[in-house]
C-alpha positions in Angstrom: 91.1 13.3 -30.0 88.7 15.3 -31.4 85.7 14.0 -33.7 83.9 15.4 -36.6 81.9 12.9 -39.0 83.7 9.7 -38.3 87.3 11.9 -38.5 89.8 12.7 -35.9 93.2 14.4 -35.5 96.3 12.2 -34.7 99.7 12.7 -34.5 102.3 11.1 -36.9 103.6 9.0 -34.0 100.1 7.3 -33.9 99.0 8.7 -30.6 95.9 11.2 -30.3 96.7 15.3 -30.3 97.7 16.2 -26.8 99.5 12.6 -25.9 102.6 11.3 -26.2 104.9 12.5 -29.3 105.7 15.8 -31.2 104.8 15.2 -34.9 102.5 16.9 -36.7 99.0 16.0 -36.6 97.1 14.4 -39.5 93.4 13.8 -40.2 92.1 9.8 -39.8 89.5 8.5 -40.8 87.8 7.6 -37.3 88.6 3.7 -36.3 91.5 3.7 -39.1 95.0 4.9 -40.0 93.8 6.4 -43.3 95.3 9.5 -43.7 92.5 11.7 -45.4 95.2 14.4 -47.1 97.3 11.4 -48.2 94.3 10.4 -49.9 93.0 13.6 -51.5 96.6 14.1 -53.0 96.8 10.4 -54.4 93.1 11.1 -55.9 94.3 14.6 -57.4 97.2 12.9 -58.9 95.0 9.8 -60.3 92.8 12.7 -61.6 95.7 15.1 -63.3 97.6 11.8 -64.5 95.2 9.0 -66.1 95.9 8.2 -69.4 94.0 4.9 -71.0 95.4 4.6 -75.0 93.4 1.6 -75.1 89.9 3.4 -74.1 86.6 1.4 -76.2 85.5 3.2 -78.9 82.0 3.6 -77.1 84.1 5.6 -74.2 85.3 7.9 -76.4 83.5 11.6 -77.0 84.2 14.7 -79.2 87.5 15.8 -78.9 88.9 13.1 -76.7 93.0 12.9 -76.9 93.7 9.4 -76.0 97.1 10.6 -75.0 95.9 13.6 -72.5 94.5 12.7 -68.9 90.9 11.6 -69.5 89.1 12.7 -66.3 90.6 16.5 -67.1 89.3 16.3 -70.3 86.1 14.8 -69.1 86.2 17.9 -66.2 86.6 20.6 -68.8 83.8 19.4 -70.9 81.1 19.4 -67.7 82.7 22.8 -67.1 82.1 23.9 -70.5 78.9 22.4 -70.5 77.5 23.8 -67.3 79.0 27.5 -68.5 77.3 27.2 -71.9 73.9 25.9 -70.0 74.4 29.2 -68.1 74.7 31.5 -70.8 72.0 30.4 -72.6 69.7 30.8 -69.6 71.0 34.2 -69.2 70.4 35.1 -72.8 67.0 33.7 -72.6 66.0 35.6 -69.5 67.3 38.3 -70.7 65.7 38.7 -74.5 62.5 37.6 -72.9 62.4 40.2 -70.4 63.7 42.9 -73.2 61.0 41.7 -75.6 57.8 42.0 -72.8 
Protein backbone atom coordinates (compact mmCIF):
# COMPACT_ATOMS: atom_id res chain seq x y z
CA UNK A 1 0.00 0.00 0.00
CA UNK A 2 1.30 3.46 -0.92
CA UNK A 3 -0.24 6.47 0.82
CA UNK A 4 -0.28 9.93 -0.68
CA UNK A 5 -2.72 12.64 0.34
CA UNK A 6 -5.39 10.17 1.40
CA UNK A 7 -5.00 8.01 -1.74
CA UNK A 8 -3.54 4.55 -2.14
CA UNK A 9 -3.19 1.90 -4.81
CA UNK A 10 -4.96 -1.41 -4.57
CA UNK A 11 -5.50 -4.13 -7.11
CA UNK A 12 -8.89 -4.78 -8.66
CA UNK A 13 -9.28 -7.91 -6.56
CA UNK A 14 -9.46 -5.76 -3.43
CA UNK A 15 -6.12 -6.52 -1.83
CA UNK A 16 -3.33 -4.02 -1.53
CA UNK A 17 -0.65 -3.77 -4.23
CA UNK A 18 1.91 -6.48 -3.72
CA UNK A 19 -0.67 -8.74 -2.10
CA UNK A 20 -2.55 -11.66 -3.54
CA UNK A 21 -4.43 -11.14 -6.77
CA UNK A 22 -3.08 -10.20 -10.15
CA UNK A 23 -5.46 -7.43 -11.20
CA UNK A 24 -4.35 -4.05 -12.43
CA UNK A 25 -3.86 -1.52 -9.61
CA UNK A 26 -6.38 1.26 -9.21
CA UNK A 27 -6.12 4.52 -7.31
CA UNK A 28 -8.72 4.74 -4.55
CA UNK A 29 -9.46 7.21 -1.78
CA UNK A 30 -7.95 5.92 1.44
CA UNK A 31 -10.42 4.12 3.66
CA UNK A 32 -12.96 3.68 0.85
CA UNK A 33 -13.45 1.71 -2.32
CA UNK A 34 -13.95 4.91 -4.39
CA UNK A 35 -12.00 4.53 -7.63
CA UNK A 36 -10.45 7.91 -8.50
CA UNK A 37 -10.17 7.22 -12.24
CA UNK A 38 -13.80 6.11 -12.44
CA UNK A 39 -14.91 9.31 -10.67
CA UNK A 40 -12.80 11.42 -13.04
CA UNK A 41 -14.34 9.71 -16.08
CA UNK A 42 -17.89 10.09 -14.77
CA UNK A 43 -17.31 13.77 -13.95
CA UNK A 44 -15.79 14.39 -17.39
CA UNK A 45 -18.76 12.66 -19.05
CA UNK A 46 -21.15 14.79 -16.97
CA UNK A 47 -19.42 18.03 -18.05
CA UNK A 48 -19.43 16.95 -21.68
CA UNK A 49 -23.05 15.78 -21.82
CA UNK A 50 -25.20 17.60 -19.26
CA UNK A 51 -28.03 19.47 -20.98
CA UNK A 52 -30.85 21.20 -19.10
CA UNK A 53 -33.52 22.44 -21.53
CA UNK A 54 -35.56 23.80 -18.61
CA UNK A 55 -32.92 26.33 -17.50
CA UNK A 56 -34.47 29.24 -15.66
CA UNK A 57 -34.32 32.63 -17.36
CA UNK A 58 -32.04 34.08 -14.66
CA UNK A 59 -29.52 31.25 -15.23
CA UNK A 60 -29.19 31.86 -18.97
CA UNK A 61 -26.28 33.81 -20.41
CA UNK A 62 -25.63 35.56 -23.73
CA UNK A 63 -25.21 33.09 -26.57
CA UNK A 64 -26.42 30.12 -24.54
CA UNK A 65 -27.82 27.22 -26.55
CA UNK A 66 -30.14 25.12 -24.34
CA UNK A 67 -29.64 22.15 -26.67
CA UNK A 68 -25.87 22.05 -26.04
CA UNK A 69 -24.01 20.97 -22.87
CA UNK A 70 -24.22 23.84 -20.39
CA UNK A 71 -20.87 23.42 -18.68
CA UNK A 72 -18.91 23.24 -21.93
CA UNK A 73 -20.51 26.51 -22.97
CA UNK A 74 -19.58 28.07 -19.63
CA UNK A 75 -16.00 26.81 -19.91
CA UNK A 76 -15.71 28.31 -23.38
CA UNK A 77 -17.03 31.60 -22.03
CA UNK A 78 -14.52 31.57 -19.16
CA UNK A 79 -11.60 30.73 -21.46
CA UNK A 80 -12.60 33.43 -23.91
CA UNK A 81 -12.94 35.98 -21.11
CA UNK A 82 -9.54 34.96 -19.72
CA UNK A 83 -7.92 35.17 -23.15
CA UNK A 84 -9.44 38.57 -23.91
CA UNK A 85 -8.44 39.90 -20.48
CA UNK A 86 -4.84 38.74 -20.96
CA UNK A 87 -4.79 40.26 -24.45
CA UNK A 88 -6.12 43.56 -23.13
CA UNK A 89 -3.50 43.64 -20.36
CA UNK A 90 -0.76 42.90 -22.90
CA UNK A 91 -1.97 45.63 -25.26
CA UNK A 92 -2.28 48.18 -22.46
CA UNK A 93 1.20 47.32 -21.22
CA UNK A 94 2.66 47.45 -24.73
CA UNK A 95 1.08 50.76 -25.69
CA UNK A 96 1.79 52.33 -22.30
CA UNK A 97 5.47 51.38 -22.61
CA UNK A 98 5.58 52.58 -26.23
CA UNK A 99 4.29 56.04 -25.34
CA UNK A 100 6.71 56.62 -22.44
